[in-house]
N, C-alpha and C positions, 0 to 999 in steps of 0.2 A: 543896922537890923531891918529898917523899912526898905532899904535898897535891896537886900537879899530877898525880902518877901515879894517885892515887885519882880525881881529877876525870875524867882521860881514860878510866879504867876505867869510871866511871859512865856517861859519855856514850856509850861503846862499847856497853855494855849496853842503854842506852836506845835507840840507834840499831838494835840487833840486835832488840829487842823490837818496835820500831815496824815494821821491815821484815817481820818474821815475821807480825805481825798483819794486814798488808795483802797478803800473798802470795796468799791466796785471790782477793782482789779483783783484783790485778794479773794473776793468771794466768787469770781467768775469760774464756771464750771469747766475746768480745763479737760478733766477726764471725760466729762460728758461731751465735750466737743470732739475729742479724739475718738470716742465710742461712736459718735455720729458719722465721723468720717470713715471709720473702719467698716461699720455695719450697714450704712445706709448709701454710701458713695463708692468706696473703693472696692469692697468685695463684690457688690452687685455689677460694677463696671467689668471687672475681669470675669465674672461669671456669665454675663451677657455675651461678652466678646468670645468666651469659650464655647457658648452655645452656638454662636454664629460659625465658629470654626468647624463644629461638628456638622452643621448644615452644609458648610462648604465641602467638607470631605464626602458627604453623601452625593453631592451634585457632581464632584469629581468622579466618584465611582460609576455614577450613572453615564457620565460622558465618556468615560474609558470603555464602558460596555457597548454603548450605542453613541457613536460620534456623528452627530448631525447638528444643523443649525439650531434646532430646538434645545437640545441638552447643552450646547455650548452657550446659548442665551441664558439658560437657568444657572449654568456655572458662572457666568459673568455677573449676574444678579446676586448670587450667593456671595461672591467675592466682594462686590461693592458693599453689601451690607455688612460683611466682616471688617472691611477697611474703615467704614463708618463707625462701627462700635469701637474700633481701636482708638479712635480719636479722644474718647472719654477715659481711656486708660493711660495714655501717654503722659499725662500731667503727674502721674505718681511714679515717675522714673526713678526718683531718689530715695524712695523707700526701699529697704534692704532686699526684699524678694525680687524687685525689678532691677535694682542696681547690680545685684550679684550676677544675674544672667545677662547683663549689658543689654537691656530690653531694646533700647533705641537702635543700637548698632545692628542687632540680630533681626529686629522686627520691621523697622520703618526708617532706613537711611537711604536717601535719594540724592541725586539721580542714580538710577541703576546703570550698571555697565553692559550695554547690548552686546559689544563685541566679545567681552569675556564670557558671558552667558552662552552666546552662540558658539564660541569655541569649545566650551566644556560640553556642550550637548553634541557637537560634531565628533568629539573624542569619546563619547559615551561615558563621561564622568558625571554621574548624576545620582549617586546613592546618597542616602541621608547622612552618612558619615562624612562623605566628600562635602555636602552642602554646609555642614556645621563648621568645617575648616576654612571656608571661603571668606573672602573679603566682605566687608559689610555692604558694599555696593552690588553684591552678586546674589543676595538672598533676600528673604523677607517679603513683605508685602508689595514693595515697589517692583521686585523682580517678577512676582506672579502677575502684577498688573501688566508689565511688559509683555509677558507671554499670551495673555488673554485679550489684549486690546491693541489697536493701532490707531493713529491719529485721523485716518480716513474713515473709520467706522465700518470698514469692509470686512464683515465677519466671515465671508467665504475664504478670504486670505488666511484668517486665523485658524478656521477649520482645516484648511489645507496643510498648515503647519503640523497639526496633530494627526493628520489621516493620510495624506499622499506624500508629503515630504520624505526625502530619503532618510531623514533622522526622526520621523514621526514617533517612533517608540521611545527614543531618547528624550524628545520634547516631553511626552507624557511622564516619563520617569523623573525628570528634572522637576516638573510641576509637582508630581507627587511627593518628592522629597521635601520641596519647598513648604508645602502644606504640613507634612508631618512634623517638620522641624518646629513650626509655629505651635502646633498642638502641644509638642512636648515642652516647650518654653513656658507656655501659659499654664500647663498642668503643674509645672514646678513652682510657678509664682503663687498660684492658688494653694498649692500644698503647704508652702511656707507660711502663708497668711493665715490659713485655717489650723496650723499647729502652734508653734511657739511665737511667731512674730506678732500676731494680732494683741496678745496681752502685753507684749513688750512695747508696742506702738501706743497703747492706751495709757500705760502706766508711766511711760517715760516723758514727764511733763517738763523737764527741764530745758534750758536754752543752749546747753553745750552742743557740740557737734553731732553727738549721737542721739540727742532729744528730739522729740516728735515736732517741736516748733521748728527747729533747724531743718529736719527732714522735709516738712511740708513747705517751708518758705524756699528752700533750695529746689524742691520739685517745681513749684509754680514759677520761680525765677527761670529755671532751666527751660520750661515750656515756653515762657514769654521770650527768651533768648532764641529758641529755635524758630518761633514765629517770626521774629524780627530778621534773623539771619537767613534761615533755610527757605521758609515759605515765601518771604517777601524780598530780603536784601540781595541774596546772591542772584536770583533770576533778574532783579532789576538792575544788576550791574554794580552792587556795592561790595567793596573790599572792606570789611568792617564797617566804618561809618563813612568812608570815603567813596564818592561816586567815581565810577570809571566810565570809559568811553564805550565799553562793550557790555551788552546784556546777554543773559543766557537763558533764553526762554525755555529750553529743554531741561532746565534744572529745577522747575517747579514741582511741587508734589503732585502726584496723579496726573502726570504729563499725558499719558496715552489715553485715559479715560476722561480726561478734562474735567475732573471733579475738584481742582485746586481751590477755587473760590468757595465752594461748598464746604470743604474742609477747613478753610480759614474761618469761616463763620462757626462751624462745630467747635474749633479750638477756643474761640473767644467766648462763646456762649458757655461752653463747659468751665472755662476759667472763672467766668462770673458765678456760676453755680457752685464750684468748689469754694471759693471764697466765702460765699454765703451759707455754705454748708447745706445746700439745697438738693434734696433727692426729688420727691414729688412735691413737698413743701419746704419751706426754709427751716433749717435746724440751726444749731450752733456751729459757727464758722469763724475763720480768721477774721473776716470782716467785722463780726460782732466783737472780737476781742480787741481789734484796732479802734472800733468806736469807743470802747470802754476806756483805752488809753488816752483818747481825745488828742491825737498827735496832729500837727500841722505838716502839710506836705511841702515838697518843693514848689509846687504850684501856689502855695499860700492858703489852701483850704483845709478841710478836714481831710486826712490821709485816706481813710476807708472810703469816703464818699468820692474823693478825687480819682481813686483807682477805678471804681465802677463807672465813673462818668467818662474816664479816658478809654476804657473798654468799649463803651457805646460809640465813642468817637471813632475808634478803630473799626467797629462793625459798620458805621456809616461810610467810612472810606473803602472798606471791602465791597460794599454794595455798589459803590460808585466805579469799581474797577472792572465792570463788565462780567461776562460769564466764564472767561478763560484767562487767567493771569498771564500765561505764556504768550498770548496775543496782545494783552494790554502793554506789557513791557516793551513790545516793538511798535505798536500803532499809537499808543497814548501814554508815553512815558511819564509826563507830569502826574497822571493819576497814580502811577506806581510809586513815584517819589513822594507824593502826598501821603500815601499809605505808610510808606517806610518811615517818614518823619513821625507819624503818630505812634507807630509801634516802638519807635526808639524813646518817645516820651513815656509810654507805658512801662518800658523796661526800667527807666530811671526810677519811677515810683516803686516798682516791685523789687527791683534788685538792689536799690540803695536806700530808699526811704523806709521800706518795711524792715529789712535787717536792722536798720539803726533803732527803729522804733521798738523792736522786740528783743534787741540785745543778742541777736544771733549773727553768725558769720556765713557768708557765701563760700562753700567748701569746694564747689566744682570749678573748673578753670576753663577759660576760652581765650582765643587768640586775637579777637578782633576789637576789643574794647566795647564801650557802651555808647 
């Protein structure tokens, strides 16, 4: 009888301890966190990007009406502002509205194919319908960047393309269709968010493949994968995680406008803000939830804090990489290699440790390993 009493007491204490340990997790405001993401980060990001697209459309109309160096410069500035705003949207690629329209493939896949674009323009194949059906390397922001910039910064050459070139009208038509396609895509994304998807996103707090934990983790992991692979790895000559003898300086993001370093920094700083649920001030984010779980990372520290620390390490390495990564991979390869190594470490934390801690699965596929 006494043994049974002790057994019951032990089990009661164990149960009490277990419940107390999980109180913070159970009481965490999951819906509040996803509401913060929807209302204060995701919708504002797409709305701001949409406003910049409207400004870009206006600048394009002015340029087509009066094509000179002044209106070209205004058009270029409007484009760069738009491309900058897109960096804050790209991290939400795996949310349904963006995933359904294949946002990355249609908006920001690089490097762009110069020969293909030039061939389409020469054949006067430049309608919006035509653009929609093109390969991912022939449209989106990188294609616009190619049309509006060159590596020499000679704007007269760009202006001639749209004014005196034999295909000047077709150049303008292709550019017009590229921008129209981007506006249509973003309108669709915002419409989906503002109708049925917002409530679905906020309410679906499970960890299954359709749950918002899975959606956010996969989105952030995909963005980290793209940073490691496309922004850093491929230009630096990495095939997956294997270094090759050949670098590809023209494969960087924003090759023509030379904004690649700036966009890497935007990617990393936005990743930090998203993890912390930060709009103008910190709100509830995945960082807070991970802190509640108190999980140890592959590095041996607190997972949530190790992720932010590793992002800061990557930011330092980006700042060490000069002003144009396409030049860095050629003239200072060790700097590029060092940056790649740190992005690889960041990817392990986000793509391996975080899913394990949250009990979600990585649902997207890649071919290069981690």
